[in-house]
KEPA-452538 format. One record per residue: chain; residue number from 0; x negated, y negated, z of N, C-alpha, C in turn. Coordinates in steps of 0.05 Angstrom, whole numbers, padded with zeros to 5 digits. Each point is the difference from the previous one (the first is absolute). Layout:
<atoms>
A_NUM_X_Y_Z_X_Y_Z_X_Y_Z .
...
</atoms>
This chain:
<atoms>
A_0_-02383_06061_-02558_-00006_-00008_00026_00011_-00028_00002 .
A_1_00010_-00011_00022_00019_-00024_00001_-00015_-00012_00023 .
A_2_00009_-00031_00003_-00004_-00016_00024_-00039_00004_00002 .
A_3_-00016_00000_-00024_-00023_00002_00006_-00017_-00026_00020 .
A_4_-00016_00004_00015_-00011_-00016_00009_-00040_-00003_-00010 .
A_5_-00007_-00015_00026_-00035_-00004_-00007_-00009_00022_00000 .
A_6_00010_00018_00018_-00013_00028_00012_00011_00021_-00026 .
A_7_00026_00003_-00004_00004_00019_-00011_00003_-00002_-00032 .
A_8_-00012_-00017_-00013_00006_-00007_-00035_-00030_00013_-00007 .
A_9_-00023_00009_00019_-00022_00011_-00017_00009_00037_-00004 .
A_10_00006_00007_00016_00015_00027_00004_00022_00003_-00019 .
A_11_00015_-00015_-00004_00023_00001_-00027_-00014_-00006_-00022 .
A_12_-00022_-00014_-00004_-00011_-00001_-00026_-00014_00026_-00002 .
A_13_-00013_00014_00020_-00013_00021_-00015_00014_00022_-00010 .
A_14_00033_00004_00023_00018_00020_-00010_00002_-00008_-00032 .
A_15_00004_-00025_-00014_00009_00004_-00025_-00020_00004_-00017 .
A_16_-00015_00013_00009_-00035_00009_-00019_00000_00029_00008 .
A_17_00020_00016_00000_00008_00022_00007_-00001_00016_-00024 .
A_18_00009_-00010_-00016_00008_00015_-00035_-00025_-00013_-00017 .
A_19_-00015_-00016_00007_-00031_-00001_-00017_-00016_00023_-00008 .
A_20_00002_00002_-00027_-00010_00024_-00012_-00036_00005_00000 .
A_21_-00007_-00027_00008_-00036_-00002_-00003_-00007_-00006_00032 .
A_22_-00012_00024_00011_-00006_-00002_00026_-00025_-00022_00000 .
A_23_-00014_-00004_-00019_-00019_-00028_00006_00010_-00026_00004 .
A_24_00017_-00001_-00019_00019_-00033_-00004_00020_00002_00029 .
A_25_00005_00028_00011_00017_-00002_00022_-00021_-00006_00023 .
A_26_-00024_00015_-00003_-00019_-00013_00022_-00005_-00024_-00004 .
A_27_00003_-00014_-00019_-00013_-00022_00002_00015_-00024_00006 .
A_28_00025_-00002_-00012_00015_-00011_00009_00014_-00001_00028 .
A_29_00004_00019_00012_00000_00011_00026_-00016_-00024_00018 .
A_30_-00025_00009_-00004_-00023_-00014_00015_00003_-00034_-00005 .
A_31_-00003_00001_-00024_00007_-00036_-00005_00019_-00007_00015 .
A_32_00025_00007_-00002_00023_-00017_00021_-00006_00003_00027 .
A_33_-00009_00021_00012_00002_00002_00028_-00019_-00017_00009 .
A_34_-00031_-00005_-00020_-00017_-00024_00011_00018_-00024_00001 .
A_35_00013_00003_-00028_00012_-00029_-00008_00018_-00013_00024 .
A_36_00011_00022_00008_00027_-00009_00015_-00019_-00004_00030 .
A_37_-00020_00019_-00003_-00006_-00001_00036_-00018_-00031_-00001 .
A_38_-00012_-00005_-00029_-00011_-00033_00002_00022_-00024_00006 .
A_39_00022_00003_-00010_00023_-00012_-00004_00008_-00011_00037 .
A_40_-00003_00028_00018_00010_-00006_00020_-00018_-00011_00024 .
A_41_-00021_00011_-00010_-00024_-00009_00014_-00005_-00026_00001 .
A_42_00006_-00021_-00018_-00006_-00028_-00001_00024_-00013_-00005 .
A_43_00025_00021_00003_00028_-00016_00004_-00004_-00020_-00023 .
A_44_-00003_00016_-00024_00005_-00020_-00023_00030_-00006_-00005 .
A_45_-00003_-00032_-00006_00024_-00015_-00002_00017_00000_-00033 .
A_46_00017_-00002_-00005_00014_-00005_-00026_-00013_-00014_-00017 .
A_47_-00008_-00025_00012_-00013_-00017_-00018_-00028_00004_-00007 .
A_48_-00011_00014_00020_-00028_00010_-00003_00004_00015_-00027 .
A_49_00009_00025_00008_00000_00013_-00023_00023_-00007_-00025 .
A_50_00014_-00015_-00009_-00004_-00014_-00022_-00026_-00013_-00007 .
A_51_-00009_-00022_00016_-00028_-00007_-00007_-00014_00027_-00010 .
A_52_-00001_00023_00008_-00017_00022_-00014_00001_-00002_-00017 .
A_53_00030_00005_-00005_00013_00014_-00039_-00006_-00016_-00011 .
A_54_00005_-00036_00003_-00010_-00017_-00013_-00025_00009_-00005 .
A_55_-00023_-00003_00013_-00020_00005_00002_-00011_00020_-00023 .
A_56_00014_00026_-00007_-00006_00020_-00012_00011_-00002_-00025 .
A_57_00025_-00019_-00002_00012_-00007_-00023_-00027_-00020_-00016 .
A_58_-00009_-00014_00009_-00018_-00021_-00013_-00027_00009_-00004 .
A_59_00000_00024_00013_-00032_00017_-00010_00015_00011_-00025 .
A_60_00021_00012_-00001_00000_00011_-00034_00003_-00018_-00016 .
A_61_00012_-00026_00005_00005_-00021_-00013_-00027_-00009_-00014 .
A_62_-00017_00006_00013_-00031_-00008_-00003_-00019_00017_-00023 .
A_63_00015_00024_00002_-00019_00018_-00016_00012_-00002_-00031 .
A_64_-00030_00005_-00015_00010_-00002_-00033_-00022_00021_-00012 .
A_65_-00004_00003_-00018_-00016_00015_-00016_-00023_-00002_00006 .
A_66_-00011_-00016_00003_-00034_-00008_00013_00000_-00007_00030 .
A_67_00020_-00009_00008_00000_00010_00033_00013_00009_00014 .
A_68_-00007_00022_00023_00014_00012_00017_-00001_-00008_00025 .
A_69_00020_-00020_00009_00009_-00012_00024_-00005_00033_00018 .
A_70_00017_00010_00002_00005_00020_00015_-00028_00019_00013 .
A_71_-00017_00006_-00023_-00024_00011_00011_-00015_-00017_00014 .
A_72_-00002_-00035_-00006_-00007_-00013_00013_00003_00010_00031 .
A_73_00029_-00002_00001_00010_-00003_00036_-00011_00032_00008 .
A_74_00004_00014_-00014_-00011_00030_00014_-00029_-00004_-00002 .
A_75_-00017_-00014_-00013_-00025_00001_00011_-00011_-00020_00019 .
A_76_00013_-00017_-00004_00002_-00025_00027_00009_00012_00030 .
A_77_00021_00022_00004_00007_00010_00025_-00016_00027_00003 .
A_78_-00019_00004_-00017_-00010_00024_00002_-00002_00029_-00003 .
A_79_00026_-00009_-00011_00014_00034_-00011_-00010_00004_-00025 .
A_80_-00010_-00008_-00012_-00015_00010_-00028_-00016_00010_00008 .
A_81_-00025_-00006_00020_-00027_00007_00001_00005_00024_00028 .
A_82_00024_00005_00006_00008_00023_00021_00004_00023_-00020 .
A_83_00020_-00011_-00019_00005_00028_-00013_-00023_00017_-00020 .
A_84_-00016_-00028_-00002_-00023_00013_-00014_-00020_00012_00013 .
A_85_-00005_-00001_00032_-00009_00010_00024_00014_00026_-00004 .
A_86_00021_00006_-00007_00015_00020_00016_00005_00027_-00030 .
A_87_-00009_-00020_-00022_00004_00024_-00017_-00022_00009_-00021 .
A_88_-00030_-00021_00005_-00019_-00004_-00016_-00026_00008_00013 .
A_89_00007_00020_00016_-00021_00011_00016_-00020_00013_-00019 .
A_90_-00027_-00010_00005_-00032_00009_-00017_-00013_00012_00014 .
A_91_-00015_00027_-00010_-00021_00015_00010_-00023_-00021_00004 .
A_92_-00020_00016_00016_-00017_-00020_00005_-00017_-00009_-00027 .
A_93_-00004_-00023_-00013_-00020_-00009_-00017_00013_-00007_-00023 .
A_94_00033_00006_00004_00015_-00008_-00022_00006_-00035_00011 .
A_95_00002_-00017_-00031_00003_-00027_00005_00026_-00002_00015 .
A_96_00003_-00015_00017_00033_-00006_00009_00010_-00018_-00010 .
A_97_00036_00007_00007_00015_-00020_-00016_00005_-00024_00015 .
A_98_00016_-00016_-00010_00014_-00020_00014_00022_-00010_-00017 .
A_99_00009_-00027_00013_00029_-00011_-00011_-00007_-00007_-00041 .
A_100_00026_00007_-00013_00002_-00002_-00027_00010_-00031_-00009 .
A_101_00009_-00017_00023_-00001_-00028_-00008_00026_-00002_-00018 .
A_102_00005_-00022_00001_00024_-00009_-00020_-00008_-00013_-00031 .
A_103_-00021_-00004_-00006_-00004_-00008_-00020_-00016_00013_-00034 .
A_104_00007_00034_00016_-00006_00017_-00022_00020_-00008_-00021 .
A_105_-00015_00001_-00031_00020_00001_-00023_-00008_00036_-00008 .
A_106_00031_-00001_-00029_-00010_00030_-00017_-00011_-00012_-00017 .
A_107_-00012_-00024_-00012_-00002_-00011_-00026_-00035_-00005_00002 .
A_108_-00010_00012_00019_-00029_-00013_-00005_-00016_00010_-00030 .
A_109_-00014_-00022_00000_-00010_00002_-00035_-00022_00022_00006 .
A_110_-00002_00021_-00016_-00028_00013_00000_-00025_-00013_-00011 .
A_111_-00018_00013_00012_-00031_-00010_-00003_-00023_00018_00004 .
A_112_-00023_-00008_-00021_-00011_00016_-00011_-00029_-00001_00024 .
A_113_-00007_00016_00002_-00030_-00001_00020_-00022_-00027_-00003 .
A_114_-00002_-00011_00021_-00014_-00022_-00006_00016_-00030_-00005 .
A_115_00025_00004_-00005_00018_-00022_-00012_00009_-00023_00033 .
A_116_-00003_-00018_-00009_-00001_-00024_00025_00044_-00005_00000 .
A_117_-00006_00026_00014_00034_-00010_00009_00023_-00028_00019 .
A_118_-00025_-00020_00000_00005_-00018_00017_00020_-00012_-00029 .
A_119_-00008_-00003_-00019_00022_-00014_-00017_-00002_-00030_00003 .
A_120_-00017_-00011_00010_-00005_-00033_00007_00018_00001_00023 .
A_121_00008_00012_00014_00009_-00005_00031_-00029_-00013_00012 .
A_122_00006_-00026_00017_-00018_-00004_00014_-00017_00010_00019 .
A_123_-00024_-00008_00006_-00020_00018_00016_-00029_00002_-00003 .
A_124_-00017_00007_00020_-00017_00012_-00002_-00007_00021_-00017 .
A_125_-00017_00001_-00014_-00008_00022_-00018_-00001_00030_00014 .
A_126_00011_00022_00003_-00010_00028_00014_00002_00024_-00022 .
A_127_-00017_00013_00003_-00013_00021_-00011_00005_00025_00019 .
A_128_00014_00021_-00011_00013_00023_00014_-00013_00026_-00017 .
A_129_-00014_00013_00020_00002_00028_-00017_00010_00020_00025 .
A_130_00018_00016_-00013_00013_00015_00022_00003_00025_-00012 .
A_131_-00006_00026_00018_-00008_00025_-00011_00027_00017_00011 .
A_132_00016_00014_-00009_00014_00016_00011_-00001_00029_-00002 .
A_133_-00006_00013_00033_-00004_00031_-00005_00019_00011_00018 .
A_134_-00011_00030_00001_00012_00014_00018_-00015_00006_00029 .
A_135_00016_00013_00024_-00017_00008_00017_-00024_00011_00002 .
A_136_-00004_00016_-00025_-00023_00015_00003_-00024_-00019_-00017 .
A_137_00014_-00026_-00012_-00025_-00016_-00017_00003_-00003_-00017 .
A_138_00017_00021_-00017_-00002_-00001_-00027_00017_-00026_-00008 .
A_139_-00014_00000_-00026_00021_-00030_-00015_00022_00009_-00012 .
A_140_00022_-00018_00001_00027_00005_-00010_00002_-00010_-00026 .
A_141_00001_00009_-00017_-00003_-00019_-00033_00031_00002_00002 .
A_142_00000_-00021_-00017_00028_-00003_-00018_00029_-00004_00021 .
A_143_-00011_-00016_00024_00016_-00012_00021_00010_-00022_-00003 .
A_144_00026_-00001_00003_00013_-00031_-00007_-00001_-00011_00024 .
A_145_-00017_-00031_-00003_-00004_-00020_00022_00014_-00027_-00010 .
A_146_00014_-00003_00019_00025_-00021_00001_-00013_-00024_00018 .
A_147_-00009_-00017_-00007_-00011_-00027_00005_00017_-00026_00008 .
A_148_00010_-00002_00023_00010_-00038_-00004_-00009_-00012_00033 .
A_149_00000_-00035_-00010_-00016_-00010_00014_00012_-00028_00006 .
A_150_-00007_-00014_00016_00019_-00031_-00004_-00028_-00026_-00006 .
A_151_00002_-00019_-00008_-00023_-00018_-00013_-00007_-00009_00030 .
A_152_-00022_-00024_-00012_-00015_-00014_00016_00023_-00016_00018 .
A_153_00027_-00006_-00008_00022_-00025_00004_00014_00025_00022 .
A_154_-00008_00031_-00002_00024_00012_00020_00023_00007_-00009 .
A_155_-00004_-00002_-00033_00025_00002_-00013_-00002_00024_-00023 .
A_156_00019_00024_00005_00001_00013_-00029_00003_-00011_-00019 .
A_157_00004_00016_-00018_00010_-00012_-00032_00026_00000_00001 .
A_158_00016_00018_00015_00028_-00003_-00002_00016_-00023_00014 .
A_159_-00023_-00011_00020_00019_-00020_00012_-00013_-00029_-00011 .
A_160_-00011_00005_-00024_-00007_-00025_-00019_00021_-00006_-00023 .
A_161_00019_-00016_00004_00022_00001_-00025_-00005_-00005_-00021 .
A_162_-00027_-00022_-00001_-00012_-00001_-00024_-00008_00016_-00018 .
A_163_-00010_00022_00012_-00011_00025_-00010_00022_00014_-00020 .
A_164_00027_-00006_00004_00015_00025_-00008_-00001_00028_00004 .
A_165_00001_00012_-00018_-00012_00022_00000_-00018_00013_-00003 .
A_166_-00026_-00015_-00003_-00027_00000_-00002_-00014_00014_00029 .
A_167_-00016_00016_-00002_-00008_00018_00026_-00028_-00009_-00007 .
A_168_-00013_-00001_00024_-00029_-00006_00003_-00004_00004_00026 .
A_169_-00021_00009_00009_-00019_00012_00026_00015_00019_00009 .
A_170_00010_00026_-00021_00005_00020_00008_-00006_00019_-00035 .
A_171_-00002_00025_-00003_-00004_00014_-00012_00007_00029_00002 .
A_172_00004_00017_-00016_00004_00030_00002_-00027_00016_-00017 .
A_173_-00021_00012_00015_-00023_00014_-00019_00004_00026_00012 .
A_174_-00015_00013_-00017_-00008_00030_00003_-00040_00005_00007 .
A_175_00008_00016_00020_-00037_00006_00004_-00010_00020_-00021 .
A_176_-00027_-00008_-00006_-00018_00012_-00014_00000_00023_00002 .
A_177_-00023_00015_-00011_-00006_00028_00006_-00018_00005_00022 .
A_178_-00018_-00030_00012_-00004_00006_00024_00022_-00013_00023 .
A_179_00016_00005_-00007_00017_-00008_00019_00003_-00035_00010 .
A_180_-00007_-00015_-00021_-00004_-00028_00015_00011_-00018_-00013 .
A_181_00016_-00027_00008_00003_-00022_-00020_-00012_-00023_00006 .
A_182_-00006_-00015_-00022_-00015_-00027_00011_00014_-00023_-00014 .
A_183_00012_-00016_00013_00002_-00032_-00016_-00003_-00019_00017 .
A_184_00004_-00024_-00011_-00004_-00024_00010_00026_-00007_00010 .
A_185_-00001_-00016_00022_00030_-00020_00013_-00013_-00020_00011 .
A_186_00012_-00005_00021_-00001_-00028_00019_-00009_00011_00031 .
A_187_-00009_-00010_00017_00001_00010_00025_00016_-00017_00014 .
A_188_00019_00031_00016_00029_-00012_00014_-00012_-00021_00025 .
A_189_00022_-00009_00008_-00002_-00016_00021_00030_00007_00020 .
A_190_-00001_-00013_00018_00015_00007_00022_00031_-00022_-00014 .
A_191_00027_00010_00003_00019_-00019_-00008_00023_00011_00015 .
A_192_00013_-00021_00001_00028_00005_00019_00020_00010_-00013 .
A_193_00017_00018_00007_00022_00008_-00015_00024_-00008_00000 .
A_194_00013_-00005_-00021_00019_-00022_-00007_00017_-00005_00028 .
A_195_00005_-00033_00002_00018_-00008_00024_00022_-00012_-00002 .
A_196_00001_-00001_-00030_00025_-00011_-00007_00028_00012_-00001 .
A_197_-00001_00018_00013_00025_00022_00002_00007_00007_00024 .
A_198_00022_00023_00001_00001_00006_00041_-00019_00009_00002 .
A_199_-00016_00021_-00005_-00026_00007_00010_-00014_-00024_00013 .
A_200_-00007_-00018_-00018_-00018_-00013_00017_00011_-00021_00013 .
A_201_00032_-00002_00004_00009_-00021_00020_-00001_00022_00017 .
A_202_-00001_00022_00001_-00001_00021_00031_-00024_00004_00006 .
A_203_-00021_-00004_-00012_-00029_00001_00013_-00002_-00029_00012 .
A_204_00011_-00019_-00007_-00004_-00027_00008_00013_00000_00026 .
A_205_00026_00006_00000_00017_-00003_00023_-00011_00013_00024 .
A_206_-00017_00027_-00007_-00010_00013_00021_-00034_-00002_-00001 .
A_207_-00001_-00024_-00002_-00026_-00004_00002_-00025_00012_-00011 .
A_208_00004_00010_-00020_-00023_00020_-00011_-00005_-00019_-00025 .
A_209_-00034_00005_-00008_-00009_-00009_-00015_00005_00018_-00030 .
A_210_00002_-00013_-00031_00006_00019_-00020_-00023_00003_-00006 .
A_211_-00019_00009_00003_-00030_00000_-00015_-00007_00032_-00004 .
A_212_-00011_00006_-00021_-00009_00025_-00009_-00032_-00004_00003 .
A_213_-00014_00020_00004_-00034_00001_-00005_-00004_-00002_-00028 .
A_214_-00022_-00014_-00015_00001_00013_-00027_-00019_00032_-00010 .
A_215_00022_-00001_-00020_00001_00031_-00009_00010_00002_-00032 .
A_216_-00014_00026_-00008_00014_00004_-00024_00010_00026_00006 .
A_217_00026_00000_-00012_00013_00025_00002_-00006_00021_-00029 .
A_218_-00002_00030_00009_00003_00015_-00024_00020_00025_00010 .
A_219_00002_00012_-00024_00016_00021_00002_-00012_00026_-00019 .
A_220_-00004_00018_00007_-00016_00017_-00007_00019_00037_-00012 .
A_221_-00001_00008_-00022_00020_00024_-00001_-00017_00013_-00017 .
A_222_-00003_00027_00007_-00019_00020_-00020_00013_00025_00001 .
A_223_-00002_00017_-00022_00014_00023_00001_-00012_00025_00032 .
A_224_00023_00008_00013_-00012_00015_00014_-00010_-00003_00027 .
A_225_00003_-00028_00008_-00004_-00016_00019_00016_-00024_00008 .
A_226_00006_-00004_00032_00023_-00013_00006_-00006_-00028_-00013 .
A_227_00018_-00017_-00007_-00001_-00024_-00001_-00010_-00021_00019 .
A_228_-00020_-00020_-00001_00001_-00013_00019_00000_-00037_-00004 .
A_229_00006_-00005_00016_00008_-00028_-00002_-00013_-00024_00022 .
A_230_-00017_-00011_00002_-00015_-00012_00007_-00014_-00027_00002 .
A_231_-00014_-00014_00014_-00010_-00025_00001_-00023_00000_00002 .
A_232_-00021_-00020_-00015_-00028_00011_00011_00001_-00046_00013 .
A_233_-00012_00003_00026_-00004_-00024_00021_-00028_-00016_-00005 .
A_234_00001_-00018_-00008_-00027_-00022_00012_-00005_00004_00022 .
A_235_-00021_00010_00008_-00019_00003_00037_-00007_-00034_00009 .
A_236_00011_-00010_00024_-00004_-00014_00002_00029_-00019_00009 .
A_237_00011_00001_-00022_00034_-00019_-00001_00014_00001_00025 .
A_238_00002_-00018_00008_00016_-00007_00029_00026_00002_00009 .
A_239_00010_00014_-00022_00026_00015_00005_00005_00032_00003 .
A_240_-00030_00006_-00001_00004_00030_-00005_00009_00014_00030 .
A_241_-00004_-00010_00020_00012_00003_00020_00034_-00012_00009 .
A_242_00014_-00010_-00020_00020_-00012_00002_00021_-00005_-00024 .
A_243_00000_00024_-00019_00007_00007_-00024_00029_-00006_00003 .
A_244_00018_-00017_-00011_00027_-00001_00005_00013_00024_-00008 .
A_245_-00011_00018_-00019_00020_00031_-00006_-00019_00015_00016 .
A_246_-00020_00000_00016_-00007_00025_00018_-00017_00023_-00020 .
A_247_-00011_-00006_-00021_-00014_00008_-00023_-00031_00008_00009 .
A_248_-00009_-00008_00012_-00032_00004_-00003_-00009_00020_00018 .
A_249_-00019_00012_-00014_-00016_00027_00012_-00022_-00004_-00009 .
A_250_-00024_00008_00026_-00033_-00007_-00003_-00003_00016_-00025 .
A_251_00011_00017_-00005_-00015_00005_-00019_00000_-00003_-00027 .
A_252_00023_-00020_-00006_00006_-00018_-00021_-00010_-00016_-00007 .
A_253_-00025_-00010_00013_-00011_-00023_00013_-00027_00000_-00030 .
A_254_00005_-00011_-00023_-00024_00004_-00021_-00026_-00026_00003 .
A_255_-00016_00015_-00013_-00029_-00011_00003_00005_-00020_-00033 .
A_256_00002_-00023_00013_00009_-00026_-00020_-00027_-00017_-00002 .
A_257_-00016_-00001_-00017_-00032_-00005_00003_00003_-00026_-00021 .
A_258_-00011_-00023_00007_00000_-00018_-00017_-00035_-00006_00000 .
A_259_00006_-00017_-00029_-00028_00005_-00013_-00004_-00039_-00012 .
A_260_-00023_-00003_-00004_00001_-00032_-00008_-00005_00011_-00031 .
A_261_00003_-00029_-00012_00009_00004_-00044_-00025_00016_-00002 .
A_262_00005_00019_-00017_-00019_00016_-00012_00018_00017_-00014 .
A_263_-00023_00023_00006_00011_00023_-00037_00030_00013_00026 .
A_264_00022_00008_-00012_00017_00023_00015_-00008_00024_-00006 .
A_265_00013_00013_00012_00001_00030_-00005_00001_00015_-00030 .
A_266_00016_-00019_-00012_00007_00017_-00024_-00015_-00026_-00028 .
A_267_-00020_-00011_00010_-00014_-00014_-00016_00000_-00022_00001 .
A_268_00024_-00012_00002_00010_-00029_-00007_-00022_-00022_00012 .
A_269_00003_-00018_-00005_-00025_-00020_00014_00024_-00022_00008 .
A_270_-00004_00005_00028_00015_-00021_00015_-00009_-00026_00006 .
A_271_00017_-00019_-00006_-00014_-00039_00005_00013_-00007_00035 .
A_272_00013_00023_00007_00011_-00011_00028_00001_00032_00025 .
A_273_-00002_-00007_00019_00001_00022_00018_00017_00024_-00006 .
A_274_00001_00018_00004_00018_00028_-00002_00005_00021_00025 .
A_275_00012_00016_-00005_-00003_00020_00025_00001_00026_-00015 .
A_276_-00009_00024_00014_00007_00024_-00011_00010_00012_00020 .
A_277_00012_00028_-00008_00009_00018_00017_-00006_00032_-00009 .
A_278_-00005_00014_00009_-00002_00028_00004_00018_00017_00018 .
A_279_00013_00015_-00015_00027_00012_00024_-00001_00029_-00019 .
A_280_-00003_00012_00023_00019_00038_-00005_00023_-00004_00011 .
A_281_00016_00015_-00009_00031_00012_00004_-00002_00031_00003 .
A_282_00007_00010_00013_-00008_00035_00002_00038_00003_00009 .
A_283_00008_00016_-00023_00025_00014_00000_00006_00020_00021 .
A_284_00018_00007_00006_00004_00024_00012_00021_00027_-00021 .
A_285_-00007_00018_00002_00015_00023_-00016_00032_-00010_00015 .
A_286_00021_00009_-00021_00027_00000_00001_00008_00015_00027 .
A_287_-00014_00016_00009_00016_00017_00026_-00009_-00014_00028 .
A_288_-00025_-00018_-00006_-00009_-00013_00022_00019_-00017_00013 .
A_289_00017_-00015_-00030_00019_-00020_00014_00022_00004_00021 .
A_290_-00004_00028_00003_00019_00003_00021_-00005_-00002_00034 .
A_291_-00031_00000_-00003_-00017_-00010_00028_00020_-00013_00007 .
A_292_-00009_00002_00041_00010_-00025_00012_-00013_-00020_00008 .
A_293_00007_-00023_-00009_-00018_-00028_00002_-00030_00001_00024 .
A_294_-00027_-00005_-00007_-00015_00008_00011_00011_-00032_00030 .
A_295_-00020_00015_00018_00003_-00025_00021_-00026_-00021_-00005 .
A_296_00015_-00027_00004_-00015_-00022_-00005_-00032_00002_00014 .
</atoms>
C-alpha cells in the first residue's frame, strides 16, 4: 500500500501481520498498535512530543541495572503492574491477595534460620514477626519458601546503599517449619518515596503526583502444589494507604503491627527499647485456583 495517510496506516499495519504464526502475538500486536495509533490521533501527537516520549523510554532503560528496574517502577506508577496482577492473580475467597512485585527484589537474598535477625544492622525500630503459611483448609504448609524484603528506617533498600556493596540486609530467604511458621526479627517498616532521581520520578513530579508508598514488608511465598504468592503486608494507619503511588494497597493486606514498651520480646530477648510485634497468616491457593477471575474489590 502506497500513499499512506493518518487514516490508512493502521489497516496497513494490520495487513502486515497476516503471516504471523502466533495467534496470541498477532492478537496482542494488533490491539497494541490500534490503540497506539488511536491515541496519537486523539491527542494530535506532534513529532516533538513523540521524540520526547522516545527519549523518556530511552532514559528509563538506561537507568536500569542489576539492582534497579526502572521499567518495573514505570509500570508500577502507571498502574499497569497492579492491573496485570488484578487480571491474572484472582484468588478464591479466603486466600491471601497478591499485589505488585516492586523493583527492588534480588535473587541473592541470604538464607536465614528460624528466629534470625534479618535486619543485619539496618536502622529501624525492632520488629518481631511470626508468620504462618497455610492452605485454604487451614492445614499448615511445611517447607514453603518465604522470601522477605523491605526498606530500612531511612526508606532505602539495601541495593540503594552503595556503601553496602553486595552485602544484603533487611531481606532473607526462609522456609516454614513443620507448623507452617517462620519466625524472625527485623525492623518496623516506614513509608518511603520511590526513587525520584530518574525518568519515572521526573514523570511523577511533572504530573503533580507524590512519590510515596505506605509502610510495608514484601513477601514472596512458594510451595509445591500451590500458586505462588507475591504480596505485601501494610501498616494500619499509614497516611499513604489511600494514595499509594503504585496502587498496590488491599484492605486484606493491612497487618496488625502492635507496639510494645521495653520489656521481653516474643523470642525471650530482653529489650531495652520499644519494639513491635506482627503475627500474620498467609493462605495459599491451590495451583488450579490461580486461574480464577479476580475478585471484586
